[in-house]
Z-matrix of the N, CA and C atoms (Angstrom, degrees):
N
C 1 1.450
C 2 1.528 1 108.77
N 3 1.297 2 115.97 1 143.36
C 4 1.447 3 122.38 2 177.51
C 5 1.533 4 108.96 3 -70.23
N 6 1.330 5 117.34 4 130.07
C 7 1.473 6 122.24 5 -176.72
C 8 1.527 7 112.32 6 -56.43
N 9 1.322 8 117.65 7 -37.12
C 10 1.471 9 120.60 8 -178.55
C 11 1.525 10 112.09 9 -65.78
N 12 1.327 11 117.25 10 -20.66
C 13 1.465 12 119.99 11 178.43
C 14 1.527 13 110.92 12 -62.99
N 15 1.316 14 117.92 13 -30.71
C 16 1.467 15 120.09 14 -178.84
C 17 1.523 16 111.44 15 -60.30
N 18 1.334 17 116.39 16 -41.57
C 19 1.464 18 120.07 17 177.82
C 20 1.539 19 110.53 18 -65.80
N 21 1.307 20 116.21 19 -40.51
C 22 1.468 21 121.28 20 177.99
C 23 1.527 22 109.26 21 -60.87
N 24 1.329 23 116.91 22 -44.79
C 25 1.462 24 120.96 23 -179.48
C 26 1.519 25 112.37 24 -63.26
N 27 1.328 26 116.72 25 -35.22
C 28 1.474 27 119.35 26 178.04
C 29 1.526 28 110.99 27 -63.43
N 30 1.321 29 117.00 28 -37.19
C 31 1.470 30 121.05 29 176.97
C 32 1.541 31 109.44 30 -68.41
N 33 1.319 32 116.51 31 -48.46
C 34 1.470 33 120.78 32 -176.56
C 35 1.520 34 111.46 33 -61.80
N 36 1.316 35 117.59 34 -37.06
C 37 1.471 36 120.28 35 179.81
C 38 1.529 37 112.36 36 -64.32
N 39 1.314 38 117.83 37 -14.77
C 40 1.465 39 121.47 38 -179.78
C 41 1.526 40 113.49 39 -91.65
N 42 1.321 41 117.31 40 -7.00
C 43 1.476 42 119.82 41 177.41
C 44 1.524 43 108.19 42 -68.73
N 45 1.315 44 118.26 43 119.97
C 46 1.472 45 119.95 44 -177.51
C 47 1.535 46 112.25 45 -70.15
N 48 1.316 47 116.91 46 151.96
C 49 1.472 48 120.28 47 173.74
C 50 1.525 49 109.00 48 -56.08
N 51 1.336 50 115.23 49 141.32
C 52 1.447 51 120.02 50 179.61
C 53 1.518 52 114.20 51 85.61
N 54 1.320 53 116.27 52 2.89
C 55 1.466 54 121.59 53 178.31
C 56 1.522 55 108.21 54 -128.03
N 57 1.322 56 117.86 55 159.48
C 58 1.456 57 123.40 56 178.40
C 59 1.525 58 109.56 57 -137.46
N 60 1.302 59 115.94 58 160.35
C 61 1.450 60 121.57 59 172.53
C 62 1.529 61 107.91 60 -135.43
N 63 1.320 62 116.01 61 -178.92
C 64 1.460 63 119.52 62 -177.06
C 65 1.531 64 110.90 63 -115.36
N 66 1.324 65 114.30 64 161.82
C 67 1.454 66 120.24 65 175.68
C 68 1.532 67 110.09 66 -57.44
N 69 1.330 68 115.81 67 -43.87
C 70 1.460 69 120.92 68 -179.72
C 71 1.506 70 114.31 69 -64.84
N 72 1.337 71 117.32 70 -38.08
C 73 1.464 72 120.56 71 179.34
C 74 1.530 73 110.61 72 -65.16
N 75 1.321 74 116.21 73 -37.04
C 76 1.471 75 118.97 74 177.58
C 77 1.518 76 109.89 75 -71.53
N 78 1.321 77 116.88 76 -40.35
C 79 1.472 78 120.12 77 178.07
C 80 1.527 79 110.52 78 -58.09
N 81 1.330 80 116.63 79 -39.10
C 82 1.460 81 121.15 80 -178.00
C 83 1.528 82 112.49 81 -63.90
N 84 1.326 83 117.62 82 -34.31
C 85 1.459 84 119.59 83 -176.83
C 86 1.533 85 113.50 84 -93.96
N 87 1.330 86 116.83 85 -8.85
C 88 1.463 87 119.26 86 -178.94
C 89 1.517 88 113.68 87 -110.00
N 90 1.315 89 117.35 88 2.82
C 91 1.473 90 121.60 89 -179.36
C 92 1.522 91 110.52 90 53.25
N 93 1.312 92 116.34 91 43.84
C 94 1.462 93 121.91 92 -176.31
C 95 1.506 94 111.30 93 -84.50
N 96 1.332 95 116.03 94 123.03
C 97 1.458 96 120.92 95 174.77
C 98 1.529 97 107.44 96 -71.47
N 99 1.321 98 115.94 97 142.24
C 100 1.448 99 120.18 98 -177.39
C 101 1.535 100 111.19 99 84.28
N 102 1.307 101 113.51 100 -4.74
C 103 1.470 102 124.51 101 172.89
C 104 1.525 103 114.58 102 48.40
N 105 1.284 104 116.54 103 -129.36
C 106 1.463 105 122.42 104 -169.54
C 107 1.528 106 112.78 105 -58.78
N 108 1.292 107 118.02 106 -36.31
C 109 1.465 108 120.96 107 -179.15
C 110 1.531 109 111.37 108 -60.20
N 111 1.329 110 116.96 109 -40.81
C 112 1.464 111 121.06 110 179.25
C 113 1.525 112 110.34 111 -66.38
N 114 1.318 113 117.08 112 -36.52
C 115 1.461 114 120.26 113 177.38
C 116 1.523 115 109.30 114 -62.86
N 117 1.319 116 116.86 115 -40.80
C 118 1.472 117 121.11 116 176.55
C 119 1.525 118 111.39 117 -60.49
N 120 1.311 119 116.78 118 -43.49
C 121 1.474 120 120.78 119 178.56
C 122 1.533 121 109.47 120 -61.72
N 123 1.333 122 116.12 121 -41.38
C 124 1.470 123 120.11 122 179.47
C 125 1.519 124 110.98 123 -64.12
N 126 1.346 125 117.06 124 -40.10
C 127 1.460 126 119.47 125 179.57
C 128 1.532 127 109.99 126 -65.10
N 129 1.313 128 117.21 127 -39.74
C 130 1.450 129 121.11 128 177.71
C 131 1.529 130 110.82 129 -63.07
N 132 1.312 131 116.58 130 -41.77
C 133 1.468 132 121.46 131 179.96
C 134 1.523 133 112.36 132 -72.52
N 135 1.322 134 117.27 133 -19.49
C 136 1.475 135 120.49 134 -176.36
C 137 1.519 136 113.27 135 -63.53
N 138 1.311 137 117.12 136 -21.49
C 139 1.469 138 120.81 137 -179.85
C 140 1.535 139 110.86 138 -66.59
N 141 1.325 140 117.13 139 -16.30
C 142 1.463 141 122.21 140 -179.91
C 143 1.527 142 111.82 141 -102.79
N 144 1.320 143 116.68 142 2.02
C 145 1.457 144 122.08 143 -178.80
C 146 1.526 145 108.68 144 -84.79
N 147 1.337 146 118.09 145 139.39
C 148 1.468 147 119.34 146 -176.45
C 149 1.530 148 114.36 147 -65.33
N 150 1.325 149 118.66 148 -30.23
C 151 1.468 150 121.84 149 178.36
C 152 1.541 151 108.65 150 -85.01
N 153 1.317 152 115.06 151 151.93
C 154 1.467 153 119.81 152 177.76
C 155 1.536 154 109.38 153 -73.62
N 156 1.307 155 116.33 154 120.41
C 157 1.470 156 122.79 155 176.85
C 158 1.537 157 106.70 156 -112.61
N 159 1.330 158 118.47 157 120.51
C 160 1.473 159 119.71 158 -178.57
C 161 1.530 160 112.86 159 -77.88
N 162 1.322 161 114.97 160 64.09
C 163 1.471 162 121.42 161 -178.22
C 164 1.527 163 112.19 162 -59.95
N 165 1.329 164 116.84 163 -23.10
C 166 1.476 165 119.68 164 179.57
C 167 1.520 166 111.95 165 -65.75
N 168 1.324 167 117.96 166 -15.66
C 169 1.474 168 121.93 167 -179.37
C 170 1.528 169 112.71 168 -89.23
N 171 1.326 170 117.37 169 6.64
C 172 1.469 171 121.43 170 179.09
C 173 1.530 172 107.70 171 -113.85
N 174 1.328 173 114.82 172 121.08
C 175 1.469 174 121.46 173 -175.71
C 176 1.528 175 109.14 174 -129.52
N 177 1.327 176 115.68 175 177.87
C 178 1.463 177 117.22 176 179.70
C 179 1.537 178 110.63 177 -79.43
N 180 1.306 179 116.54 178 175.57
C 181 1.470 180 121.73 179 -172.53
C 182 1.518 181 114.02 180 -63.81
N 183 1.322 182 117.26 181 -15.09
C 184 1.461 183 120.91 182 178.59
C 185 1.521 184 112.92 183 -102.81
N 186 1.337 185 116.23 184 4.74
C 187 1.448 186 119.98 185 -178.41
C 188 1.516 187 114.63 186 82.53
N 189 1.318 188 116.38 187 16.97
C 190 1.472 189 121.09 188 179.15
C 191 1.518 190 110.44 189 -87.60
N 192 1.326 191 115.78 190 145.66
C 193 1.457 192 121.93 191 -179.86
C 194 1.542 193 109.58 192 -84.77
N 195 1.295 194 116.58 193 64.77
C 196 1.463 195 120.69 194 -175.65
C 197 1.528 196 112.88 195 -71.34
N 198 1.328 197 117.90 196 -18.05
C 199 1.460 198 120.50 197 -179.87
C 200 1.516 199 113.22 198 -93.68
N 201 1.298 200 118.51 199 7.64
C 202 1.462 201 121.66 200 -172.92
C 203 1.528 202 114.28 201 -60.74
N 204 1.303 203 117.38 202 -26.46
C 205 1.466 204 121.07 203 -177.30
C 206 1.525 205 112.31 204 -77.02
N 207 1.308 206 117.06 205 -5.60
C 208 1.461 207 121.06 206 179.76
C 209 1.532 208 112.05 207 -97.82
N 210 1.308 209 116.73 208 8.49
C 211 1.466 210 121.46 209 176.93
C 212 1.535 211 108.38 210 -100.51
N 213 1.324 212 115.83 211 171.45
C 214 1.468 213 121.01 212 -176.75
C 215 1.527 214 112.06 213 -55.39
N 216 1.334 215 116.89 214 -37.94
C 217 1.458 216 122.12 215 174.19
C 218 1.519 217 107.62 216 -132.00
N 219 1.312 218 116.91 217 159.89
C 220 1.477 219 119.10 218 -178.83
C 221 1.521 220 112.92 219 -70.11
N 222 1.347 221 117.17 220 -12.40
C 223 1.470 222 119.62 221 177.54
C 224 1.530 223 113.35 222 -102.31
N 225 1.327 224 117.93 223 -4.23
C 226 1.469 225 121.04 224 -175.15
C 227 1.528 226 112.45 225 -62.24
N 228 1.315 227 118.36 226 -42.32
C 229 1.470 228 121.26 227 -179.06
C 230 1.533 229 109.84 228 -60.69
N 231 1.325 230 115.94 229 -47.94
C 232 1.469 231 120.50 230 179.23
C 233 1.523 232 110.76 231 -62.56
N 234 1.311 233 117.49 232 -42.96
C 235 1.461 234 120.88 233 -179.69
C 236 1.519 235 111.44 234 -61.69
N 237 1.318 236 117.17 235 -41.61
C 238 1.469 237 121.10 236 178.30
C 239 1.527 238 111.27 237 -63.30
N 240 1.335 239 116.33 238 -44.56
C 241 1.469 240 119.63 239 179.69
C 242 1.523 241 110.55 240 -66.21
N 243 1.315 242 117.21 241 -42.46
C 244 1.470 243 119.75 242 179.62
C 245 1.519 244 111.16 243 -64.44
N 246 1.326 245 117.57 244 -33.37
C 247 1.463 246 119.95 245 177.85
C 248 1.529 247 111.91 246 -67.14
N 249 1.348 248 116.22 247 -15.89
C 250 1.456 249 121.82 248 177.33
C 251 1.529 250 111.09 249 -100.09
N 252 1.327 251 117.21 250 7.59
C 253 1.459 252 121.04 251 176.41
C 254 1.519 253 115.97 252 90.96
N 255 1.323 254 116.60 253 12.48
C 256 1.465 255 120.18 254 179.17
C 257 1.525 256 108.62 255 -94.70
N 258 1.327 257 115.62 256 128.65
C 259 1.466 258 120.86 257 179.83
C 260 1.525 259 108.97 258 -88.35
N 261 1.339 260 115.49 259 135.33
C 262 1.464 261 122.28 260 -179.70
C 263 1.527 262 107.77 261 -124.99
N 264 1.321 263 115.93 262 132.00
C 265 1.468 264 121.69 263 173.54
C 266 1.532 265 107.51 264 -130.56
N 267 1.314 266 116.23 265 124.27
C 268 1.473 267 122.06 266 -179.97
C 269 1.531 268 111.56 267 52.24
N 270 1.319 269 115.92 268 47.71
C 271 1.466 270 123.11 269 177.89
C 272 1.526 271 114.12 270 66.12
N 273 1.316 272 118.01 271 15.26
C 274 1.463 273 121.48 272 179.80
C 275 1.517 274 110.79 273 -122.97
N 276 1.326 275 115.51 274 139.00
C 277 1.461 276 121.36 275 179.13
C 278 1.523 277 109.85 276 -72.82
N 279 1.331 278 115.32 277 126.76
C 280 1.466 279 121.31 278 177.51
C 281 1.537 280 107.09 279 -77.33
N 282 1.322 281 116.33 280 136.59
C 283 1.478 282 122.64 281 -178.16
C 284 1.536 283 110.26 282 58.56
N 285 1.312 284 115.13 283 45.87
C 286 1.465 285 121.73 284 -176.99
C 287 1.524 286 112.53 285 -52.36
N 288 1.309 287 118.30 286 -43.97
C 289 1.480 288 121.50 287 -177.60
C 290 1.529 289 111.16 288 -60.08
N 291 1.316 290 117.20 289 -35.12
C 292 1.463 291 120.80 290 179.21
C 293 1.525 292 112.30 291 -73.98
N 294 1.301 293 117.50 292 -26.74
C 295 1.469 294 122.61 293 -178.25
C 296 1.528 295 111.97 294 -92.46
N 297 1.326 296 117.36 295 -11.55
C 298 1.470 297 122.01 296 -175.42
C 299 1.527 298 111.05 297 -66.83
N 300 1.308 299 115.64 298 129.27
C 301 1.469 300 123.78 299 176.49
C 302 1.524 301 106.25 300 -109.44
N 303 1.313 302 116.37 301 114.72
C 304 1.477 303 122.03 302 -177.41
C 305 1.533 304 108.80 303 -92.32
N 306 1.338 305 117.10 304 107.02
C 307 1.468 306 118.61 305 -177.99
C 308 1.526 307 113.73 306 -60.61
N 309 1.321 308 117.82 307 -33.49
C 310 1.464 309 120.08 308 179.52
C 311 1.524 310 110.10 309 -62.39
N 312 1.307 311 115.99 310 -47.14
C 313 1.465 312 121.18 311 -179.01
C 314 1.530 313 110.98 312 -70.14
N 315 1.315 314 115.89 313 -49.58
C 316 1.472 315 120.45 314 -174.82
C 317 1.529 316 113.41 315 -67.70
N 318 1.332 317 116.62 316 -30.84
C 319 1.458 318 120.51 317 -178.32
C 320 1.528 319 112.42 318 -104.05
N 321 1.330 320 116.89 319 -0.28
C 322 1.465 321 121.36 320 178.04
C 323 1.521 322 113.35 321 64.87
N 324 1.328 323 116.04 322 42.83
C 325 1.468 324 120.96 323 -178.82
C 326 1.516 325 109.05 324 -103.97
N 327 1.328 326 116.77 325 128.35
C 328 1.461 327 122.33 326 178.70
C 329 1.512 328 109.72 327 -75.30
N 330 1.327 329 117.17 328 124.27
C 331 1.464 330 120.71 329 179.70
C 332 1.530 331 111.54 330 -116.65
N 333 1.317 332 118.19 331 19.26
C 334 1.463 333 120.78 332 -179.38
C 335 1.518 334 112.20 333 -59.05
N 336 1.340 335 116.66 334 -28.66
C 337 1.465 336 120.81 335 -179.25
C 338 1.515 337 111.26 336 -69.84
N 339 1.363 338 118.48 337 -23.57
C 340 1.461 339 122.64 338 -171.64
C 341 1.515 340 110.87 339 -83.49
N 342 1.317 341 115.09 340 130.67
C 343 1.443 342 120.67 341 176.72
C 344 1.524 343 107.64 342 -141.17
N 345 1.332 344 118.17 343 112.24
C 346 1.473 345 120.17 344 179.91
C 347 1.512 346 111.31 345 -54.55
N 348 1.310 347 116.82 346 152.43
C 349 1.472 348 122.79 347 -175.72
C 350 1.525 349 112.20 348 -54.18
N 351 1.337 350 118.54 349 -42.87
C 352 1.459 351 120.25 350 -178.51
C 353 1.524 352 111.26 351 -64.33
N 354 1.315 353 117.89 352 -39.84
C 355 1.448 354 121.73 353 178.41
C 356 1.525 355 110.13 354 -68.87
N 357 1.342 356 116.01 355 -38.26
C 358 1.455 357 120.58 356 -179.83
C 359 1.530 358 110.12 357 -61.61
N 360 1.312 359 117.68 358 -46.38
C 361 1.460 360 119.65 359 -178.48
C 362 1.522 361 111.02 360 -67.47
N 363 1.333 362 117.40 361 -33.74
C 364 1.487 363 120.25 362 176.94
C 365 1.526 364 108.95 363 -66.65
N 366 1.323 365 118.13 364 -41.86
C 367 1.452 366 122.13 365 178.67
C 368 1.507 367 110.74 366 -63.90
N 369 1.343 368 115.92 367 -42.56
C 370 1.468 369 120.83 368 178.80
C 371 1.519 370 109.72 369 -60.55
N 372 1.339 371 117.15 370 -43.06
C 373 1.446 372 120.62 371 179.82
C 374 1.522 373 111.74 372 -62.97
N 375 1.324 374 117.56 373 -38.96
C 376 1.462 375 121.53 374 -179.93
C 377 1.523 376 111.49 375 -66.27
N 378 1.329 377 117.25 376 -29.68
C 379 1.463 378 121.02 377 -178.37
C 380 1.519 379 111.82 378 -75.17
N 381 1.325 380 117.44 379 -22.15
C 382 1.485 381 120.71 380 -175.79
C 383 1.498 382 112.49 381 -71.22
């Protein structure tokens, strides 16, 4: 297992039942190179970790269950979220903004240093 995954798992274990966060939100608070994609790899690897990691609570930036194929069945992620009171329609979380758990805010982590690649290139272009 990649050592940096341990830090990612510590963040994910703090997501309360009935709430979700995104790959990008975790990347922002963990200073993860490769950003959201690496968080996805960590969630996929979490199924082999001895401690329970609630990977089902991590979704894409639009609230879509893009990681569902990495669970035992393609419906397991949705079933776990629904058991926590989250409504899903067509693989998307209903009222996603209300269910979103922001690790930066909730854990008091400064993310001013973090700038997604697309924003960085736009900023670079503006400086030219």
